[in-house]
VMD Tcl script that builds the backbone (N, CA, C; Angstrom):
set m [mol new atoms 462]
animate dup $m
set s [atomselect $m all]
$s set {name element resname resid chain x y z} {
  {N N MET 1 A 0.838 -1.180 0.000}
  {CA C MET 1 A 0.000 0.000 0.000}
  {C C MET 1 A 0.885 1.247 0.000}
  {N N SER 2 A 0.446 2.196 -0.720}
  {CA C SER 2 A 1.146 3.470 -0.713}
  {C C SER 2 A 0.824 4.200 0.590}
  {N N ALA 3 A 1.826 4.798 1.190}
  {CA C ALA 3 A 1.645 5.449 2.485}
  {C C ALA 3 A 0.730 6.665 2.388}
  {N N ARG 4 A 0.734 7.335 1.261}
  {CA C ARG 4 A -0.035 8.571 1.143}
  {C C ARG 4 A -1.480 8.340 0.728}
  {N N SER 5 A -1.698 7.536 -0.283}
  {CA C SER 5 A -3.033 7.457 -0.860}
  {C C SER 5 A -3.875 6.307 -0.337}
  {N N GLY 6 A -3.276 5.321 0.284}
  {CA C GLY 6 A -4.025 4.166 0.739}
  {C C GLY 6 A -4.339 3.182 -0.374}
  {N N THR 7 A -3.846 3.446 -1.589}
  {CA C THR 7 A -4.075 2.523 -2.698}
  {C C THR 7 A -2.865 1.624 -2.847}
  {N N PRO 8 A -3.088 0.408 -3.342}
  {CA C PRO 8 A -1.947 -0.494 -3.501}
  {C C PRO 8 A -0.986 0.028 -4.569}
  {N N PHE 9 A 0.292 -0.157 -4.319}
  {CA C PHE 9 A 1.322 0.241 -5.279}
  {C C PHE 9 A 1.432 -0.851 -6.335}
  {N N VAL 10 A 1.230 -0.494 -7.588}
  {CA C VAL 10 A 1.327 -1.453 -8.679}
  {C C VAL 10 A 2.687 -1.273 -9.333}
  {N N ARG 11 A 3.501 -2.294 -9.213}
  {CA C ARG 11 A 4.837 -2.253 -9.800}
  {C C ARG 11 A 4.721 -2.500 -11.300}
  {N N PRO 12 A 5.316 -1.651 -12.135}
  {CA C PRO 12 A 5.256 -1.884 -13.580}
  {C C PRO 12 A 5.894 -3.225 -13.944}
  {N N HIS 13 A 5.286 -3.875 -14.895}
  {CA C HIS 13 A 5.751 -5.171 -15.385}
  {C C HIS 13 A 7.120 -4.994 -16.038}
  {N N SER 14 A 8.034 -5.932 -15.833}
  {CA C SER 14 A 9.381 -5.806 -16.404}
  {C C SER 14 A 9.348 -5.775 -17.927}
  {N N ASP 15 A 8.363 -6.446 -18.548}
  {CA C ASP 15 A 8.244 -6.399 -20.002}
  {C C ASP 15 A 7.878 -4.996 -20.490}
  {N N PHE 16 A 7.206 -4.231 -19.649}
  {CA C PHE 16 A 6.894 -2.844 -20.003}
  {C C PHE 16 A 8.185 -2.066 -20.231}
  {N N TRP 17 A 9.124 -2.183 -19.298}
  {CA C TRP 17 A 10.385 -1.441 -19.403}
  {C C TRP 17 A 11.221 -1.940 -20.572}
  {N N LEU 18 A 11.235 -3.255 -20.784}
  {CA C LEU 18 A 11.966 -3.805 -21.922}
  {C C LEU 18 A 11.352 -3.318 -23.228}
  {N N GLY 19 A 10.027 -3.365 -23.335}
  {CA C GLY 19 A 9.347 -2.889 -24.536}
  {C C GLY 19 A 9.597 -1.418 -24.786}
  {N N LEU 20 A 9.554 -0.625 -23.721}
  {CA C LEU 20 A 9.821 0.806 -23.845}
  {C C LEU 20 A 11.256 1.050 -24.326}
  {N N ALA 21 A 12.197 0.291 -23.781}
  {CA C ALA 21 A 13.596 0.418 -24.218}
  {C C ALA 21 A 13.737 0.048 -25.693}
  {N N LEU 22 A 13.035 -1.005 -26.133}
  {CA C LEU 22 A 13.098 -1.403 -27.543}
  {C C LEU 22 A 12.513 -0.326 -28.450}
  {N N VAL 23 A 11.405 0.276 -28.042}
  {CA C VAL 23 A 10.801 1.345 -28.842}
  {C C VAL 23 A 11.770 2.525 -28.958}
  {N N ILE 24 A 12.382 2.907 -27.860}
  {CA C ILE 24 A 13.315 4.045 -27.871}
  {C C ILE 24 A 14.556 3.728 -28.710}
  {N N LEU 25 A 15.155 2.561 -28.478}
  {CA C LEU 25 A 16.350 2.191 -29.249}
  {C C LEU 25 A 16.028 2.020 -30.728}
  {N N GLY 26 A 14.878 1.428 -31.043}
  {CA C GLY 26 A 14.462 1.288 -32.437}
  {C C GLY 26 A 14.257 2.639 -33.090}
  {N N GLY 27 A 13.686 3.587 -32.338}
  {CA C GLY 27 A 13.501 4.938 -32.864}
  {C C GLY 27 A 14.819 5.637 -33.133}
  {N N ILE 28 A 15.751 5.484 -32.211}
  {CA C ILE 28 A 17.082 6.078 -32.401}
  {C C ILE 28 A 17.770 5.455 -33.617}
  {N N ALA 29 A 17.671 4.127 -33.742}
  {CA C ALA 29 A 18.292 3.440 -34.884}
  {C C ALA 29 A 17.660 3.887 -36.202}
  {N N ALA 30 A 16.332 4.032 -36.227}
  {CA C ALA 30 A 15.654 4.483 -37.448}
  {C C ALA 30 A 16.070 5.913 -37.796}
  {N N TRP 31 A 16.165 6.766 -36.780}
  {CA C TRP 31 A 16.585 8.144 -37.008}
  {C C TRP 31 A 18.010 8.186 -37.569}
  {N N MET 32 A 18.905 7.369 -37.002}
  {CA C MET 32 A 20.286 7.332 -37.496}
  {C C MET 32 A 20.341 6.779 -38.916}
  {N N ALA 33 A 19.544 5.738 -39.200}
  {CA C ALA 33 A 19.563 5.116 -40.526}
  {C C ALA 33 A 18.957 6.022 -41.587}
  {N N SER 34 A 18.098 6.946 -41.186}
  {CA C SER 34 A 17.478 7.830 -42.177}
  {C C SER 34 A 18.511 8.726 -42.860}
  {N N GLY 35 A 19.667 8.897 -42.247}
  {CA C GLY 35 A 20.726 9.696 -42.846}
  {C C GLY 35 A 21.618 8.917 -43.805}
  {N N PHE 36 A 21.424 7.604 -43.906}
  {CA C PHE 36 A 22.231 6.788 -44.817}
  {C C PHE 36 A 21.801 7.054 -46.257}
  {N N ASP 37 A 22.672 6.691 -47.203}
  {CA C ASP 37 A 22.293 6.820 -48.604}
  {C C ASP 37 A 21.181 5.812 -48.915}
  {N N ALA 38 A 20.466 6.059 -50.014}
  {CA C ALA 38 A 19.277 5.268 -50.345}
  {C C ALA 38 A 19.570 3.773 -50.465}
  {N N MET 39 A 20.735 3.412 -50.924}
  {CA C MET 39 A 21.071 1.997 -51.110}
  {C C MET 39 A 21.342 1.304 -49.776}
  {N N SER 40 A 21.862 2.026 -48.803}
  {CA C SER 40 A 22.287 1.422 -47.545}
  {C C SER 40 A 21.231 1.452 -46.445}
  {N N ARG 41 A 20.203 2.248 -46.574}
  {CA C ARG 41 A 19.303 2.430 -45.438}
  {C C ARG 41 A 18.148 1.441 -45.351}
  {N N ASN 42 A 17.853 0.670 -46.394}
  {CA C ASN 42 A 16.691 -0.220 -46.366}
  {C C ASN 42 A 16.747 -1.230 -45.230}
  {N N TYR 43 A 17.851 -1.920 -45.096}
  {CA C TYR 43 A 17.966 -2.953 -44.061}
  {C C TYR 43 A 17.896 -2.362 -42.655}
  {N N PRO 44 A 18.685 -1.328 -42.323}
  {CA C PRO 44 A 18.593 -0.784 -40.965}
  {C C PRO 44 A 17.218 -0.213 -40.631}
  {N N ILE 45 A 16.560 0.404 -41.599}
  {CA C ILE 45 A 15.233 0.960 -41.318}
  {C C ILE 45 A 14.217 -0.162 -41.135}
  {N N ALA 46 A 14.298 -1.210 -41.951}
  {CA C ALA 46 A 13.383 -2.346 -41.781}
  {C C ALA 46 A 13.594 -3.005 -40.425}
  {N N LEU 47 A 14.836 -3.184 -40.041}
  {CA C LEU 47 A 15.146 -3.816 -38.760}
  {C C LEU 47 A 14.713 -2.933 -37.590}
  {N N SER 48 A 14.987 -1.646 -37.659}
  {CA C SER 48 A 14.599 -0.761 -36.553}
  {C C SER 48 A 13.083 -0.622 -36.459}
  {N N THR 49 A 12.387 -0.648 -37.584}
  {CA C THR 49 A 10.924 -0.624 -37.559}
  {C C THR 49 A 10.379 -1.883 -36.900}
  {N N ALA 50 A 10.974 -3.027 -37.206}
  {CA C ALA 50 A 10.554 -4.278 -36.569}
  {C C ALA 50 A 10.787 -4.219 -35.060}
  {N N VAL 51 A 11.906 -3.646 -34.645}
  {CA C VAL 51 A 12.199 -3.513 -33.208}
  {C C VAL 51 A 11.176 -2.595 -32.540}
  {N N ILE 52 A 10.813 -1.506 -33.198}
  {CA C ILE 52 A 9.813 -0.583 -32.647}
  {C C ILE 52 A 8.466 -1.284 -32.495}
  {N N VAL 53 A 8.030 -1.982 -33.531}
  {CA C VAL 53 A 6.732 -2.669 -33.497}
  {C C VAL 53 A 6.715 -3.740 -32.418}
  {N N LEU 54 A 7.766 -4.555 -32.354}
  {CA C LEU 54 A 7.811 -5.608 -31.337}
  {C C LEU 54 A 7.882 -5.017 -29.928}
  {N N GLY 55 A 8.610 -3.931 -29.758}
  {CA C GLY 55 A 8.655 -3.261 -28.459}
  {C C GLY 55 A 7.294 -2.726 -28.057}
  {N N ALA 56 A 6.585 -2.124 -29.009}
  {CA C ALA 56 A 5.244 -1.602 -28.723}
  {C C ALA 56 A 4.284 -2.734 -28.362}
  {N N LEU 57 A 4.380 -3.851 -29.071}
  {CA C LEU 57 A 3.540 -5.008 -28.737}
  {C C LEU 57 A 3.842 -5.517 -27.338}
  {N N LEU 58 A 5.098 -5.508 -26.962}
  {CA C LEU 58 A 5.494 -5.950 -25.622}
  {C C LEU 58 A 4.927 -5.015 -24.553}
  {N N VAL 59 A 4.954 -3.719 -24.816}
  {CA C VAL 59 A 4.383 -2.751 -23.871}
  {C C VAL 59 A 2.886 -2.996 -23.717}
  {N N VAL 60 A 2.186 -3.147 -24.842}
  {CA C VAL 60 A 0.739 -3.376 -24.796}
  {C C VAL 60 A 0.423 -4.669 -24.055}
  {N N LYS 61 A 1.154 -5.728 -24.364}
  {CA C LYS 61 A 0.918 -7.026 -23.718}
  {C C LYS 61 A 1.183 -6.949 -22.217}
  {N N SER 62 A 2.187 -6.203 -21.817}
  {CA C SER 62 A 2.527 -6.113 -20.393}
  {C C SER 62 A 1.483 -5.340 -19.598}
  {N N ARG 63 A 0.704 -4.510 -20.247}
  {CA C ARG 63 A -0.305 -3.710 -19.556}
  {C C ARG 63 A -1.619 -4.469 -19.388}
  {N N ARG 64 A -1.723 -5.645 -19.974}
  {CA C ARG 64 A -2.939 -6.453 -19.798}
  {C C ARG 64 A -3.046 -6.879 -18.343}
  {N N PRO 65 A -4.251 -6.971 -17.814}
  {CA C PRO 65 A -4.418 -7.278 -16.391}
  {C C PRO 65 A -3.866 -8.635 -15.963}
  {N N LYS 66 A -3.842 -9.598 -16.836}
  {CA C LYS 66 A -3.414 -10.941 -16.451}
  {C C LYS 66 A -1.937 -11.204 -16.733}
  {N N ALA 67 A -1.193 -10.193 -17.119}
  {CA C ALA 67 A 0.227 -10.392 -17.420}
  {C C ALA 67 A 0.984 -10.763 -16.148}
  {N N GLU 68 A 1.780 -11.814 -16.239}
  {CA C GLU 68 A 2.576 -12.240 -15.091}
  {C C GLU 68 A 3.794 -11.331 -14.941}
  {N N ILE 69 A 4.240 -11.163 -13.715}
  {CA C ILE 69 A 5.454 -10.390 -13.475}
  {C C ILE 69 A 6.640 -11.264 -13.861}
  {N N ALA 70 A 7.442 -10.761 -14.763}
  {CA C ALA 70 A 8.610 -11.512 -15.215}
  {C C ALA 70 A 9.838 -10.990 -14.488}
  {N N ASN 71 A 10.751 -11.868 -14.238}
  {CA C ASN 71 A 11.980 -11.513 -13.545}
  {C C ASN 71 A 13.057 -11.210 -14.584}
  {N N PHE 72 A 13.866 -10.186 -14.338}
  {CA C PHE 72 A 14.952 -9.864 -15.261}
  {C C PHE 72 A 16.066 -10.903 -15.221}
  {N N ALA 73 A 16.183 -11.621 -14.128}
  {CA C ALA 73 A 17.278 -12.584 -13.971}
  {C C ALA 73 A 17.078 -13.770 -14.906}
  {N N ILE 74 A 18.146 -14.184 -15.558}
  {CA C ILE 74 A 18.116 -15.375 -16.399}
  {C C ILE 74 A 19.066 -16.372 -15.759}
  {N N ALA 75 A 18.701 -17.618 -15.876}
  {CA C ALA 75 A 19.591 -18.646 -15.345}
  {C C ALA 75 A 20.914 -18.599 -16.108}
  {N N SER 76 A 22.012 -18.702 -15.391}
  {CA C SER 76 A 23.340 -18.632 -16.013}
  {C C SER 76 A 23.556 -19.677 -17.095}
  {N N PRO 77 A 23.140 -20.930 -16.889}
  {CA C PRO 77 A 23.361 -21.916 -17.955}
  {C C PRO 77 A 22.651 -21.550 -19.258}
  {N N VAL 78 A 21.456 -20.997 -19.175}
  {CA C VAL 78 A 20.724 -20.607 -20.381}
  {C C VAL 78 A 21.457 -19.471 -21.092}
  {N N ALA 79 A 21.907 -18.485 -20.339}
  {CA C ALA 79 A 22.646 -17.368 -20.931}
  {C C ALA 79 A 23.947 -17.853 -21.567}
  {N N LEU 80 A 24.629 -18.779 -20.904}
  {CA C LEU 80 A 25.879 -19.317 -21.439}
  {C C LEU 80 A 25.634 -20.088 -22.735}
  {N N ILE 81 A 24.619 -20.946 -22.741}
  {CA C ILE 81 A 24.304 -21.722 -23.949}
  {C C ILE 81 A 23.920 -20.788 -25.094}
  {N N ALA 82 A 23.096 -19.779 -24.820}
  {CA C ALA 82 A 22.690 -18.835 -25.863}
  {C C ALA 82 A 23.894 -18.067 -26.406}
  {N N SER 83 A 24.775 -17.628 -25.523}
  {CA C SER 83 A 25.972 -16.890 -25.950}
  {C C SER 83 A 26.889 -17.756 -26.801}
  {N N LEU 84 A 27.132 -18.973 -26.349}
  {CA C LEU 84 A 27.997 -19.881 -27.111}
  {C C LEU 84 A 27.381 -20.227 -28.464}
  {N N THR 85 A 26.061 -20.372 -28.502}
  {CA C THR 85 A 25.386 -20.664 -29.766}
  {C C THR 85 A 25.535 -19.501 -30.738}
  {N N LEU 86 A 25.368 -18.277 -30.263}
  {CA C LEU 86 A 25.542 -17.111 -31.129}
  {C C LEU 86 A 26.979 -16.988 -31.629}
  {N N ILE 87 A 27.932 -17.236 -30.754}
  {CA C ILE 87 A 29.342 -17.187 -31.160}
  {C C ILE 87 A 29.623 -18.245 -32.219}
  {N N ALA 88 A 29.107 -19.455 -32.013}
  {CA C ALA 88 A 29.300 -20.531 -32.995}
  {C C ALA 88 A 28.660 -20.157 -34.330}
  {N N TRP 89 A 27.493 -19.523 -34.297}
  {CA C TRP 89 A 26.810 -19.109 -35.521}
  {C C TRP 89 A 27.644 -18.074 -36.270}
  {N N ILE 90 A 28.189 -17.099 -35.549}
  {CA C ILE 90 A 29.026 -16.066 -36.174}
  {C C ILE 90 A 30.280 -16.685 -36.788}
  {N N VAL 91 A 30.916 -17.600 -36.060}
  {CA C VAL 91 A 32.114 -18.276 -36.575}
  {C C VAL 91 A 31.762 -19.086 -37.821}
  {N N ALA 92 A 30.628 -19.791 -37.789}
  {CA C ALA 92 A 30.215 -20.600 -38.938}
  {C C ALA 92 A 29.985 -19.726 -40.167}
  {N N LEU 93 A 29.337 -18.583 -39.992}
  {CA C LEU 93 A 29.126 -17.679 -41.125}
  {C C LEU 93 A 30.447 -17.104 -41.625}
  {N N THR 94 A 31.311 -16.740 -40.703}
  {CA C THR 94 A 32.589 -16.125 -41.056}
  {C C THR 94 A 33.485 -17.077 -41.834}
  {N N TYR 95 A 33.478 -18.344 -41.432}
  {CA C TYR 95 A 34.378 -19.307 -42.071}
  {C C TYR 95 A 33.729 -20.087 -43.201}
  {N N GLY 96 A 32.619 -19.585 -43.733}
  {CA C GLY 96 A 32.084 -20.121 -44.968}
  {C C GLY 96 A 31.222 -21.360 -44.864}
  {N N LEU 97 A 30.543 -21.568 -43.753}
  {CA C LEU 97 A 29.648 -22.718 -43.657}
  {C C LEU 97 A 28.241 -22.398 -44.148}
  {N N GLY 98 A 28.086 -21.275 -44.806}
  {CA C GLY 98 A 26.795 -20.908 -45.363}
  {C C GLY 98 A 25.873 -20.280 -44.334}
  {N N TYR 99 A 24.639 -20.053 -44.747}
  {CA C TYR 99 A 23.652 -19.414 -43.883}
  {C C TYR 99 A 22.620 -20.417 -43.379}
  {N N ILE 100 A 22.173 -21.291 -44.253}
  {CA C ILE 100 A 21.049 -22.181 -43.945}
  {C C ILE 100 A 21.359 -23.116 -42.781}
  {N N LEU 101 A 22.419 -23.893 -42.867}
  {CA C LEU 101 A 22.724 -24.888 -41.830}
  {C C LEU 101 A 23.028 -24.247 -40.475}
  {N N PRO 102 A 23.917 -23.254 -40.385}
  {CA C PRO 102 A 24.169 -22.641 -39.071}
  {C C PRO 102 A 22.928 -21.983 -38.461}
  {N N THR 103 A 22.113 -21.346 -39.292}
  {CA C THR 103 A 20.912 -20.691 -38.775}
  {C C THR 103 A 19.903 -21.722 -38.287}
  {N N PHE 104 A 19.742 -22.802 -39.025}
  {CA C PHE 104 A 18.832 -23.877 -38.608}
  {C C PHE 104 A 19.277 -24.462 -37.263}
  {N N VAL 105 A 20.563 -24.753 -37.137}
  {CA C VAL 105 A 21.084 -25.321 -35.881}
  {C C VAL 105 A 20.913 -24.321 -34.737}
  {N N MET 106 A 21.208 -23.051 -34.989}
  {CA C MET 106 A 21.057 -22.028 -33.956}
  {C C MET 106 A 19.611 -21.955 -33.476}
  {N N GLN 107 A 18.661 -21.934 -34.403}
  {CA C GLN 107 A 17.247 -21.860 -34.021}
  {C C GLN 107 A 16.820 -23.102 -33.247}
  {N N ALA 108 A 17.294 -24.263 -33.666}
  {CA C ALA 108 A 16.945 -25.507 -32.972}
  {C C ALA 108 A 17.474 -25.499 -31.536}
  {N N VAL 109 A 18.694 -25.020 -31.352}
  {CA C VAL 109 A 19.267 -24.941 -29.999}
  {C C VAL 109 A 18.474 -23.954 -29.149}
  {N N PHE 110 A 18.171 -22.789 -29.699}
  {CA C PHE 110 A 17.410 -21.788 -28.944}
  {C C PHE 110 A 16.053 -22.334 -28.514}
  {N N MET 111 A 15.355 -22.999 -29.425}
  {CA C MET 111 A 14.035 -23.530 -29.073}
  {C C MET 111 A 14.125 -24.629 -28.029}
  {N N THR 112 A 15.140 -25.470 -28.128}
  {CA C THR 112 A 15.314 -26.533 -27.140}
  {C C THR 112 A 15.611 -25.939 -25.770}
  {N N VAL 113 A 16.481 -24.942 -25.725}
  {CA C VAL 113 A 16.812 -24.282 -24.460}
  {C C VAL 113 A 15.576 -23.598 -23.871}
  {N N CYS 114 A 14.719 -23.064 -24.727}
  {CA C CYS 114 A 13.519 -22.361 -24.256}
  {C C CYS 114 A 12.362 -23.296 -23.928}
  {N N GLY 115 A 12.572 -24.591 -24.075}
  {CA C GLY 115 A 11.561 -25.535 -23.621}
  {C C GLY 115 A 10.696 -26.167 -24.687}
  {N N VAL 116 A 10.932 -25.885 -25.954}
  {CA C VAL 116 A 10.156 -26.543 -27.004}
  {C C VAL 116 A 10.630 -27.987 -27.086}
  {N N ARG 117 A 9.702 -28.913 -27.035}
  {CA C ARG 117 A 10.055 -30.338 -27.032}
  {C C ARG 117 A 9.527 -31.030 -28.283}
  {N N GLY 118 A 10.177 -32.101 -28.635}
  {CA C GLY 118 A 9.796 -32.887 -29.801}
  {C C GLY 118 A 10.672 -32.544 -30.986}
  {N N PHE 119 A 11.416 -33.541 -31.472}
  {CA C PHE 119 A 12.357 -33.305 -32.570}
  {C C PHE 119 A 11.656 -32.752 -33.803}
  {N N GLY 120 A 10.521 -33.328 -34.161}
  {CA C GLY 120 A 9.794 -32.879 -35.349}
  {C C GLY 120 A 9.336 -31.437 -35.237}
  {N N LYS 121 A 8.808 -31.081 -34.074}
  {CA C LYS 121 A 8.330 -29.715 -33.851}
  {C C LYS 121 A 9.483 -28.722 -33.903}
  {N N VAL 122 A 10.589 -29.059 -33.231}
  {CA C VAL 122 A 11.770 -28.183 -33.236}
  {C C VAL 122 A 12.299 -28.024 -34.659}
  {N N ALA 123 A 12.413 -29.129 -35.398}
  {CA C ALA 123 A 12.936 -29.082 -36.766}
  {C C ALA 123 A 12.032 -28.257 -37.678}
  {N N LEU 124 A 10.716 -28.436 -37.544}
  {CA C LEU 124 A 9.781 -27.694 -38.390}
  {C C LEU 124 A 9.855 -26.193 -38.115}
  {N N ILE 125 A 9.823 -25.817 -36.850}
  {CA C ILE 125 A 9.869 -24.388 -36.507}
  {C C ILE 125 A 11.216 -23.779 -36.904}
  {N N ALA 126 A 12.311 -24.506 -36.673}
  {CA C ALA 126 A 13.637 -24.004 -37.064}
  {C C ALA 126 A 13.724 -23.827 -38.578}
  {N N ALA 127 A 13.147 -24.763 -39.328}
  {CA C ALA 127 A 13.160 -24.661 -40.789}
  {C C ALA 127 A 12.340 -23.461 -41.263}
  {N N ILE 128 A 11.193 -23.237 -40.640}
  {CA C ILE 128 A 10.352 -22.097 -41.024}
  {C C ILE 128 A 11.066 -20.777 -40.728}
  {N N ILE 129 A 11.637 -20.659 -39.533}
  {CA C ILE 129 A 12.347 -19.422 -39.167}
  {C C ILE 129 A 13.537 -19.191 -40.093}
  {N N THR 130 A 14.288 -20.250 -40.382}
  {CA C THR 130 A 15.444 -20.133 -41.273}
  {C C THR 130 A 15.012 -19.712 -42.669}
  {N N GLY 131 A 13.964 -20.332 -43.190}
  {CA C GLY 131 A 13.471 -19.996 -44.528}
  {C C GLY 131 A 12.960 -18.569 -44.625}
  {N N VAL 132 A 12.171 -18.156 -43.643}
  {CA C VAL 132 A 11.619 -16.799 -43.649}
  {C C VAL 132 A 12.736 -15.763 -43.502}
  {N N SER 133 A 13.695 -16.019 -42.607}
  {CA C SER 133 A 14.787 -15.053 -42.439}
  {C C SER 133 A 15.663 -14.993 -43.691}
  {N N TYR 134 A 15.866 -16.140 -44.355}
  {CA C TYR 134 A 16.636 -16.149 -45.603}
  {C C TYR 134 A 15.923 -15.309 -46.663}
  {N N LEU 135 A 14.620 -15.542 -46.808}
  {CA C LEU 135 A 13.859 -14.784 -47.802}
  {C C LEU 135 A 13.845 -13.291 -47.477}
  {N N ALA 136 A 13.686 -12.949 -46.208}
  {CA C ALA 136 A 13.610 -11.539 -45.827}
  {C C ALA 136 A 14.942 -10.822 -46.003}
  {N N PHE 137 A 16.011 -11.403 -45.470}
  {CA C PHE 137 A 17.280 -10.684 -45.440}
  {C C PHE 137 A 18.128 -10.891 -46.697}
  {N N ILE 138 A 18.232 -12.108 -47.163}
  {CA C ILE 138 A 19.121 -12.380 -48.292}
  {C C ILE 138 A 18.434 -12.064 -49.616}
  {N N VAL 139 A 17.203 -12.555 -49.800}
  {CA C VAL 139 A 16.486 -12.329 -51.054}
  {C C VAL 139 A 15.843 -10.937 -51.068}
  {N N GLY 140 A 15.059 -10.622 -50.024}
  {CA C GLY 140 A 14.308 -9.371 -50.001}
  {C C GLY 140 A 15.165 -8.133 -49.847}
  {N N LEU 141 A 16.073 -8.150 -48.878}
  {CA C LEU 141 A 16.883 -6.960 -48.597}
  {C C LEU 141 A 18.263 -6.994 -49.242}
  {N N GLY 142 A 18.621 -8.115 -49.842}
  {CA C GLY 142 A 19.889 -8.205 -50.561}
  {C C GLY 142 A 21.128 -8.200 -49.696}
  {N N VAL 143 A 21.016 -8.696 -48.454}
  {CA C VAL 143 A 22.187 -8.765 -47.579}
  {C C VAL 143 A 23.156 -9.789 -48.164}
  {N N ARG 144 A 24.407 -9.390 -48.332}
  {CA C ARG 144 A 25.404 -10.298 -48.898}
  {C C ARG 144 A 25.995 -11.184 -47.819}
  {N N LEU 145 A 26.188 -12.445 -48.140}
  {CA C LEU 145 A 26.779 -13.408 -47.218}
  {C C LEU 145 A 28.246 -13.610 -47.559}
  {N N PRO 146 A 29.042 -14.012 -46.572}
  {CA C PRO 146 A 30.433 -14.361 -46.878}
  {C C PRO 146 A 30.480 -15.536 -47.856}
  {N N THR 147 A 31.559 -15.645 -48.605}
  {CA C THR 147 A 31.728 -16.745 -49.543}
  {C C THR 147 A 31.760 -18.063 -48.786}
  {N N THR 148 A 31.040 -19.060 -49.308}
  {CA C THR 148 A 30.984 -20.354 -48.625}
  {C C THR 148 A 32.075 -21.281 -49.135}
  {N N ILE 149 A 32.438 -22.264 -48.300}
  {CA C ILE 149 A 33.438 -23.244 -48.721}
  {C C ILE 149 A 32.823 -24.271 -49.657}
  {N N ALA 150 A 31.512 -24.396 -49.623}
  {CA C ALA 150 A 30.785 -25.278 -50.537}
  {C C ALA 150 A 29.511 -24.545 -50.958}
  {N N PRO 151 A 29.371 -24.205 -52.240}
  {CA C PRO 151 A 28.230 -23.400 -52.689}
  {C C PRO 151 A 26.865 -24.002 -52.340}
  {N N TRP 152 A 26.773 -25.305 -52.254}
  {CA C TRP 152 A 25.491 -25.933 -51.934}
  {C C TRP 152 A 25.062 -25.675 -50.488}
  {N N LEU 153 A 25.969 -25.163 -49.647}
  {CA C LEU 153 A 25.610 -24.850 -48.263}
  {C C LEU 153 A 24.807 -23.555 -48.150}
  {N N MET 154 A 24.858 -22.693 -49.148}
  {CA C MET 154 A 24.195 -21.388 -49.174}
  {C C MET 154 A 24.569 -20.626 -47.933}
}
mol reanalyze $m
mol bondsrecalc $m
mol representation Tube
mol addrep $m
């Protein structure tokens, strides 16, 4: 209870603050990208717009009455696995293992760590995410990939 008003103190949901931070950072990124030349700004503006929209959705979702209070703390093993997976993905892209296989493996690891169970379900969702991200970034936005050691790896 608040000492002055007699009303209960409602602590803002942690997702509210995260969503607000994403909206602000996405806005700053979009503002910075707007100064790029026409050829270079498409990808950063698309990405920053996506960050703004997802942040706004997070803010709206956190304000719903039934939203659970989320803790900022993450278990150390999960953070370590996620970090190592991202590092492995970056190394795989850098050393020419293509985009499809490393991205599929990264998504599968992330989903398994986050609790998605069932090999078929994990494989299907990882394949969908990999395919959509390939179409969006490589085909749609023309992001160039490092040269692969085997062209069939894409």
